[in-house]
C-alpha positions in Angstrom: 0.0 0.0 0.0 1.0 3.7 -0.5 0.6 6.4 2.1 -0.5 10.0 1.6 2.9 11.7 1.2 1.3 15.2 1.1 0.1 14.8 4.7 2.7 12.5 6.3 6.4 13.2 7.0 9.0 10.7 5.8 9.6 9.4 9.3 5.9 8.9 9.8 5.6 6.9 6.5 8.6 4.9 7.6 7.1 4.2 11.0 3.8 2.9 9.4 5.7 0.8 6.9 7.8 -0.7 9.6 4.8 -2.0 11.5 4.4 -4.7 8.8 8.0 -5.3 8.0 8.8 -9.0 7.8 11.2 -10.4 10.4 14.9 -11.0 9.5 14.1 -14.8 9.5 11.3 -14.3 7.0 13.7 -12.2 4.9 16.2 -15.0 5.0 13.7 -17.5 3.7 12.4 -15.0 1.1 15.9 -14.4 -0.3 16.8 -18.0 -0.3 19.7 -17.6 2.1 21.2 -20.3 4.4 21.0 -19.9 8.1 24.6 -18.9 8.5 24.5 -16.4 5.6 22.6 -13.7 7.6 24.4 -12.1 10.5 21.8 -10.9 13.1 21.7 -7.2 13.9 18.1 -6.2 14.9 16.0 -5.0 12.0 19.1 -4.5 9.8 21.1 -7.8 9.6 24.2 -8.1 7.6 24.7 -10.5 4.7 27.8 -12.7 4.9 29.4 -11.7 1.6 32.0 -14.5 1.4 29.6 -17.3 2.2 26.9 -16.1 -0.2 29.2 -15.2 -3.1 31.0 -18.6 -2.8 27.7 -20.5 -3.0 26.3 -18.4 -5.9 29.6 -17.9 -7.8 28.4 -20.0 -10.8 25.0 -18.4 -11.1 24.5 -16.0 -14.1 24.4 -12.4 -13.2 21.1 -10.4 -13.4 20.5 -7.1 -15.2 22.7 -4.2 -13.9 21.1 -0.8 -13.7 23.0 2.4 -12.6 21.2 5.6 -11.4 22.8 9.0 -11.9 21.4 12.5 -12.5 21.7 15.9 -14.2 23.6 18.6 -12.4 21.6 19.1 -9.2 20.3 22.0 -7.3 21.6 22.3 -3.7 18.5 20.4 -2.8 19.3 17.3 -4.7 17.1 15.8 -7.4 16.1 12.5 -5.9 18.5 9.8 -7.0 18.0 7.7 -3.9 14.2 8.3 -4.1 14.3 7.3 -7.8 16.4 4.2 -7.1 13.9 3.1 -4.5 10.9 3.9 -6.7 12.4 2.0 -9.6 13.0 -1.1 -7.3 9.4 -0.8 -6.2 8.1 -0.4 -9.8 10.0 -3.5 -10.9 8.6 -5.2 -7.9 5.1 -4.3 -9.1 5.9 -5.9 -12.5 6.7 -9.1 -10.7 10.5 -8.9 -11.1 13.0 -10.4 -8.7 14.6 -7.1 -7.9 16.9 -5.6 -5.3 19.4 -2.8 -5.1 22.4 -1.2 -3.4 22.5 2.3 -1.9 25.2 4.2 -0.1 25.2 4.7 3.7 24.3 8.3 4.6 26.7 10.5 6.5 25.8 12.1 9.8 27.0 15.4 8.3 24.2 15.9 5.8 21.6 14.1 8.0 22.2 16.6 10.8 22.7 19.6 8.4 20.6 20.4 5.3 20.2 17.6 2.8 18.6 15.0 5.1 19.2 11.3 5.5 19.3 10.1 1.8 16.7 7.5 2.7 14.5 8.5 -0.3 11.2 10.2 0.3 7.4 9.8 0.3 6.5 6.3 -0.7 9.8 5.6 -2.3 11.5 5.3 1.1 14.1 3.1 2.7 13.3 1.5 6.0 14.0 1.1 8.9 14.7 4.8 8.4 15.9 5.7 11.8 18.5 3.0 11.8 19.6 3.8 8.2 19.8 7.5 9.0 21.7 7.2 12.3 24.7 4.9 12.0 23.1 1.6 10.8 25.4 -1.2 11.8 28.3 0.9 12.5 30.4 0.8 9.3 31.2 4.6 9.4 32.2 4.3 13.0 34.5 1.5 12.2 36.0 3.5 9.4 36.5 6.5 11.8 38.2 4.3 14.4 40.5 2.6 11.8 41.4 6.0 10.1 42.0 7.8 13.4 44.1 4.9 14.7 46.5 5.5 11.8 46.8 9.2 12.9 47.4 8.0 16.5 50.1 5.8 15.3 51.7 8.5 13.2 51.6 11.3 15.8 52.8 9.0 18.6 55.7 7.9 16.5 56.6 11.5 15.8 56.6 12.3 19.5 58.7 9.3 20.4 61.3 10.0 17.7 61.7 13.5 19.0 62.1 12.4 22.6 64.4 9.4 22.2 67.7 8.6 20.5 68.0 5.8 17.9 69.4 3.4 20.4 66.6 4.2 22.9 63.9 3.6 20.3 65.5 0.3 19.4 65.7 -0.8 23.1 62.3 0.4 24.1 60.2 -0.9 21.3 62.4 -2.3 18.6 61.6 0.7 16.3 63.8 2.3 13.6 63.7 6.0 13.1 61.4 7.1 10.3 62.4 10.8 10.2 58.9 11.9 9.4 58.7 15.5 7.9 56.1 17.3 10.0 55.5 19.8 7.0 54.5 16.9 4.7 51.7 15.1 6.6 49.1 13.9 4.0 46.6 12.3 6.4 44.4 14.1 8.9 41.6 13.2 11.3 38.0 12.4 10.5 34.6 12.7 12.0 31.1 12.2 10.6 29.7 15.7 11.0 30.1 19.0 9.1 32.5 20.9 11.2 34.1 23.8 9.4 36.0 24.9 12.6 38.1 21.7 12.4 39.3 22.1 8.8 42.6 23.6 10.0 43.8 22.9 13.5 47.0 22.8 15.7 47.7 19.7 17.7 50.2 18.7 20.3 50.0 21.9 22.3 51.3 21.6 25.9 54.3 20.0 27.4 56.9 17.4 26.6 54.5 14.4 27.0 51.6 16.0 25.1 52.4 14.9 21.6 54.1 16.5 18.6 53.0 20.1 18.0 52.0 20.7 14.3 49.3 21.8 12.0 46.7 19.3 11.3 43.2 18.9 9.8 39.9 17.1 9.9 37.8 15.8 7.0 34.3 14.3 7.0 34.3 10.5 7.4 33.2 9.5 3.9 36.1 11.4 2.4 38.5 9.0 4.1 40.6 6.8 1.9 39.3 3.8 4.0 35.8 4.5 2.6 37.2 4.4 -0.9 38.9 1.1 -0.1 35.7 -0.4 1.2 33.9 0.7 -2.0 36.3 -1.1 -4.3 37.7 -4.1 -2.5 36.7 -7.6 -3.8 37.1 -9.4 -0.4 38.7 -9.2 3.1 42.1 -10.3 1.8 42.1 -7.4 -0.7 41.2 -5.0 2.1 44.0 -6.3 4.3 46.6 -5.8 1.6 45.5 -2.3 0.8 45.3 -1.2 4.4 49.1 -1.4 4.8 49.8 0.7 1.7 48.1 3.9 2.7 50.5 6.9 2.5 50.2 9.0 5.8 53.2 11.4 5.3 56.7 11.7 3.8 60.1 11.5 5.4 62.7 14.2 5.2 64.1 12.6 2.0 60.7 12.5 0.3 60.0 8.8 0.8 56.4 7.9 1.6 55.6 6.8 5.2 52.9 4.2 5.0 50.6 2.4 7.5 52.8 -0.6 6.9 55.9 1.3 8.1 54.0 2.1 11.3 52.7 -1.6 11.6 49.1 -0.4 12.0 47.5 -1.9 8.9 46.5 -5.1 10.7 44.8 -3.3 13.6 43.0 -1.0 11.2 41.7 -4.0 9.2 40.6 -5.6 12.5 38.5 -2.5 13.3 37.0 -2.8 9.8 36.5 -6.6 9.7 32.7 -6.3 9.9 32.4 -3.6 7.3 33.1 -6.1 4.5 29.5 -7.3 4.8 26.6 -5.3 3.4 23.7 -4.4 5.6 20.2 -5.5 4.5 17.5 -2.8 4.5 14.2 -2.6 2.6 11.9 -0.3 0.5 8.7 0.8 2.0 7.1 -1.8 -0.3 9.4 -4.6 1.1 11.9 -5.2 -1.6 15.5 -5.9 -0.4 18.2 -3.2 -0.6 21.8 -3.6 0.5 23.5 -0.5 2.1 27.3 -0.5 1.7 29.9 2.2 1.4 29.4 6.0 1.5 28.3 9.2 -0.2 30.1 12.3 -1.6 31.1 11.6 -5.2 32.5 15.1 -5.4 35.2 14.4 -2.8 35.2 10.6 -2.8 34.3 7.7 -5.1 30.6 8.1 -4.1 29.5 4.6 -5.2 27.7 1.8 -3.5 30.3 -1.0 -3.2 31.6 -3.5 -5.7 30.8 -6.2 -3.1 27.1 -5.2 -2.8 26.8 -5.1 -6.6 28.4 -8.5 -7.0 26.0 -9.9 -4.4 23.0 -8.2 -6.0 23.7 -9.5 -9.5 23.8 -13.1 -8.1 20.7 -12.7 -5.9 18.4 -10.7 -8.1 17.3 -10.7 -11.8 17.4 -6.9 -11.7 19.9 -5.0 -9.5 19.7 -1.3 -9.1 22.9 0.6 -8.0 23.4 4.3 -7.2 26.1 6.7 -8.1 26.7 10.1 -6.4 25.6 13.4 -7.8 25.5 14.0 -11.5 26.8 12.0 -14.5 29.9 14.2 -14.8 30.9 13.0 -11.4 29.2 9.9 -10.1 28.6 8.2 -13.5 32.1 9.0 -14.7 33.6 7.3 -11.7 31.2 4.4 -12.0 32.1 4.1 -15.7 35.9 4.5 -15.7 36.8 3.4 -12.2 34.2 1.1 -10.6 33.4 -0.9 -13.7 37.1 -1.2 -14.6 37.9 -2.6 -11.1 34.9 -4.8 -10.8 34.7 -6.2 -14.4 30.9 -5.6 -14.3 29.1 -3.9 -17.2 25.8 -2.0 -16.9 22.8 -2.7 -19.1 21.2 0.8 -18.6 21.7 4.0 -16.7 18.8 6.1 -15.3 19.4 9.9 -15.6 17.2 11.5 -12.9 15.9 14.8 -14.1 13.6 17.4 -12.5 11.8 20.4 -13.9 13.1 22.4 -11.0 16.8 21.7 -11.9 16.2 22.4 -15.6 14.7 25.8 -14.6 17.8 26.6 -12.5 20.1 25.7 -15.4 17.9 27.8 -17.7 18.6 31.0 -15.7 16.2 30.7 -12.9 16.8 32.4 -9.5 19.4 31.0 -7.1 18.2 27.9 -5.2 19.3 28.0 -1.6 18.8 25.0 0.7 16.6 25.9 3.7 14.8 28.7 2.0 11.5 28.7 0.1 11.8 28.2 -3.7 11.1 31.3 -5.8 7.8 31.1 -7.7 9.6 30.5 -11.0 10.1 26.9 -9.7 6.5 26.3 -8.7 4.7 27.8 -11.6 4.8 26.9 -15.3 7.8 28.5 -17.1 8.4 27.0 -20.5 11.2 29.4 -21.3 13.3 28.4 -18.3 12.7 24.7 -19.0 13.8 25.0 -22.6 16.8 27.0 -21.7 17.9 24.4 -19.2 17.6 21.4 -21.5 21.3 21.6 -22.7 22.4 20.4 -19.3 20.3 17.3 -19.5 21.3 16.6 -23.1 25.0 17.0 -22.1 24.6 14.2 -19.5 22.7 12.0 -22.0 25.6 12.3 -24.4 28.1 11.3 -21.6 26.2 8.2 -20.8 25.9 7.4 -24.6 29.7 7.9 -24.9 30.1 5.0 -22.5 27.9 2.9 -24.8 25.2 2.6 -22.2 21.5 3.0 -22.8 20.3 6.2 -21.1 16.8 6.3 -19.6 15.7 9.8 -18.5 13.5 9.7 -15.5 11.5 12.9 -14.9 11.2 12.8 -11.1 7.7 14.2 -10.9 6.8 17.1 -8.6 3.1 18.2 -8.1 4.0 21.6 -9.5 5.2 20.2 -12.8 2.8 20.9 -15.7 2.0 18.7 -18.7 3.6 21.0 -21.2 6.8 21.3 -19.2 7.0 17.5 -19.0 6.3 17.1 -22.8 9.1 19.5 -23.6 11.6 17.4 -21.6 10.3 14.1 -23.2 10.7 15.4 -26.7 14.2 16.7 -26.0 15.4 13.5 -24.5 13.9 11.3 -27.2 15.3 13.6 -29.9 18.9 12.6 -28.8 18.2 8.9 -28.5 17.2 8.5 -24.9 14.1 6.8 -23.5 12.2 9.0 -21.2 9.7 8.2 -18.5 7.7 10.2 -15.9 7.8 8.7 -12.5 5.5 9.5 -9.6 7.1 7.2 -7.1 7.3 9.8 -4.3 3.4 10.2 -4.3 2.5 6.6 -5.4 5.3 4.3 -4.8 5.7 1.4 -7.2 2.4 2.1 -9.0 3.8 5.5 -9.8 7.0 4.1 -11.2 5.6 1.6 -13.7 6.4 3.7 -16.7 10.0 4.0 -15.5 10.1 0.2 -14.8 8.9 -0.6 -18.3 11.4 1.7 -19.9 14.2 0.0 -17.9 13.0 -3.6 -18.8 13.0 -2.5 -22.5 16.5 -0.9 -22.3 17.9 -4.0 -20.6 16.7 -6.2 -23.5 19.0 -4.3 -25.9 22.7 -5.0 -26.4 24.9 -2.1 -25.5 28.4 -1.3 -26.5 30.1 -0.4 -23.3 33.6 1.1 -23.6 35.9 3.1 -21.3 36.7 6.8 -21.9 40.4 6.1 -21.9 42.7 3.1 -22.0 44.4 2.1 -18.7 47.9 2.8 -20.1 47.0 6.5 -20.8 49.0 8.9 -18.5 47.4 10.9 -15.7 47.4 14.4 -17.4 46.0 12.9 -20.7 43.2 11.2 -18.7 42.2 14.4 -16.9 42.3 16.3 -20.2 39.9 13.8 -21.8 37.6 13.8 -18.8 37.6 17.6 -18.7 36.9 18.0 -22.5 34.4 15.2 -23.1 32.6 14.8 -19.8 32.8 18.4 -18.4 32.9 20.3 -21.7 36.0 22.3 -20.8 38.4 23.6 -23.4 41.3 22.2 -21.6 43.1 21.8 -18.3 45.5 24.2 -16.5 47.8 22.7 -14.0 49.4 24.7 -11.1 53.2 24.4 -10.7 52.7 22.1 -7.7 50.2 19.8 -9.4 52.4 19.7 -12.5 55.4 18.6 -10.5 53.4 15.9 -8.8 51.9 14.7 -12.1 55.3 14.4 -13.7 56.5 12.3 -10.7 53.5 10.0 -10.9 53.8 9.7 -14.7 57.5 8.9 -14.6 57.0 6.0 -12.0 55.5 2.9 -13.5 54.2 1.9 -10.1 51.4 4.5 -10.6 50.4 3.4 -14.0 47.6 1.2 -12.6 46.2 3.9 -10.3 42.7 5.1 -11.0 42.0 8.7 -11.8 39.5 10.3 -9.3 38.9 14.0 -10.0 37.7 16.1 -7.0 35.3 18.7 -8.2 32.1 20.6 -7.3 28.9 18.8 -7.9 26.9 22.0 -8.5 28.3 22.7 -12.0 29.8 20.9 -14.9 32.7 23.3 -14.3 34.8 23.8 -11.2 32.7 26.9 -10.3 29.4 26.2 -8.5 27.7 29.3 -9.8 28.2 28.3 -13.5 25.0 26.6 -14.4 23.7 25.0 -17.6 26.6 24.0 -19.9 29.4 26.5 -19.4 31.4 27.5 -22.4 34.9 28.9 -23.0 36.5 27.7 -19.7 39.4 25.6 -18.6 39.6 23.3 -15.6 42.2 24.3 -13.1 44.0 21.5 -11.2 45.7 22.9 -8.0 46.8 19.6 -6.3 46.9 15.9 -6.7 46.0 13.7 -3.7 47.6 10.3 -3.4 45.4 7.4 -2.1 48.0 4.6 -2.3 45.9 2.0 -0.5 42.9 2.5 -2.8 45.4 3.2 -5.7 43.8 6.4 -6.6 45.3 9.6 -7.9 42.9 12.4 -7.2 43.4 15.7 -9.1 41.7 18.6 -7.2 39.8 21.2 -9.1 38.9 24.5 -7.6 38.7 25.2 -3.8 36.6 22.3 -2.7 37.0 21.2 0.9 37.0 17.7 2.3 35.1 19.0 5.4 31.8 20.6 4.7 30.3 23.2 6.9 27.1 23.2 9.0 24.4 25.8 7.9 22.7 28.3 10.1 19.5 26.3 10.1 20.6 22.7 10.4 18.1 19.8 10.5 19.3 18.6 14.0 17.2 21.5 15.4 14.1 19.5 14.4 15.3 15.9 15.3 14.1 14.7 18.7 13.0 11.6 20.6 9.8 10.5 22.2 10.9 9.8 25.8 8.2 7.3 26.4 8.6 5.1 23.3 12.3 5.9 22.3 11.2 6.6 18.7 13.1 9.2 16.8 11.1 12.1 15.2 11.9 14.8 12.8 14.1 12.9 10.3 13.4 13.7 6.7 
């Protein structure tokens, strides 16, 4: 059944849906799992990845469907909502369907954007658990990440305080000569805390640590989250965990987690994160939650592990990529698919009339403020002017050889003529287009989208990567900038150029993936540039090294790895019923 989403808050719909949620044991039977393949954890059990994949290894894969979007407004255009609506719609068509979503960060949940649990009748449940930590994967990542910093800073203090012979006698340690001006790692926490972007640590006396500049990032930006998203198994995770570069010594040599002998303990903290968590749509289809958000500053993909499981367990598996096709889909296409060996059958491009109006020159959209009336009343001119952004993203998906299906995520203020304009434009460039009313009607409202996906999956595609693996870093970035972003070229700062040459001249980095760090709010590096910017060049100011994940991350613009909390954060509206213990106010 569906609920009246115009009168009920998301948390209220979730609460009503959860009253009829089958038990984990019923889910185990429904999914055909063995007793030891589901790990109990209240309403949200984990799935034992190794046991299930070993048993189903020879079973043919199902259809693989990726969900991305046009360049969003600061409000987001509903990728998670659409992913859940599509799963519900395919369920209504009698398909064996499931999906994989990313775990939400506490930063956006307690700030502006909300919990990423979908919305209305296209909602993930149990919503409170999903929104507030789930089974603890992000906490495990924080502990493992910060343990690496504990190891690094403690070693720096002891090397300052003791001679070489004392170090050897006390703890059988050799001097690493860590350069305090070349610390690459920082600390993490899972909130938006702008005051922690730049800090000084070690203040006090001789026993209070090593005094130096340091920093915090938000938890999903950690290299450990990237590692979780791309590993194939626990052995792969353990190997990568000892290769993370934390700093450099005074001769320019990398100091790794292996040098500090902390990789094993870090993996021990993360041992349980290898198993996806089982959640559900509000219409009771299975959805795995694994890995984290933020494709602008991280890989922003649900995990390879979850997708491998889903393709064995379901006939149709829906996976989500972060933000727009220039960011999330590009990383899915050229990084995730290359590492996993998996190939998508179709890609959903989530589009809203609201976002098209913004790209067509509409007033500025500010999260937390009411939308100007241009977005809630028919305005054909703005919609038409914004269409090039959608068409640009369609062409990106087609460049990958994947069938694009435009989903118009329907809002009650959208008019028939506005919708028809978008449909005609999408179909004119070779994309299927469907209107989906999953927010209001759940699976019934997503049948048109489900049918379009079923048809797209029947056709053979011609998947191909944007660049060959042997292409050098700067050539890769040039190609991404010109073809995916629409830039005229790339300008490298002197520091970024020096780093690029070092990486390109060392064969050890040839196999590293290219992971551009860029704003999600524009095809360019400037958030205010909407539509399809012309006559611009992409400036690369730095390159981050993720040697455990094997990523080289060129950084465009001034984007920060630690977002800030707004003046009207959503935590002001989150509370708890002291009698029942139920959380209220999540959205």
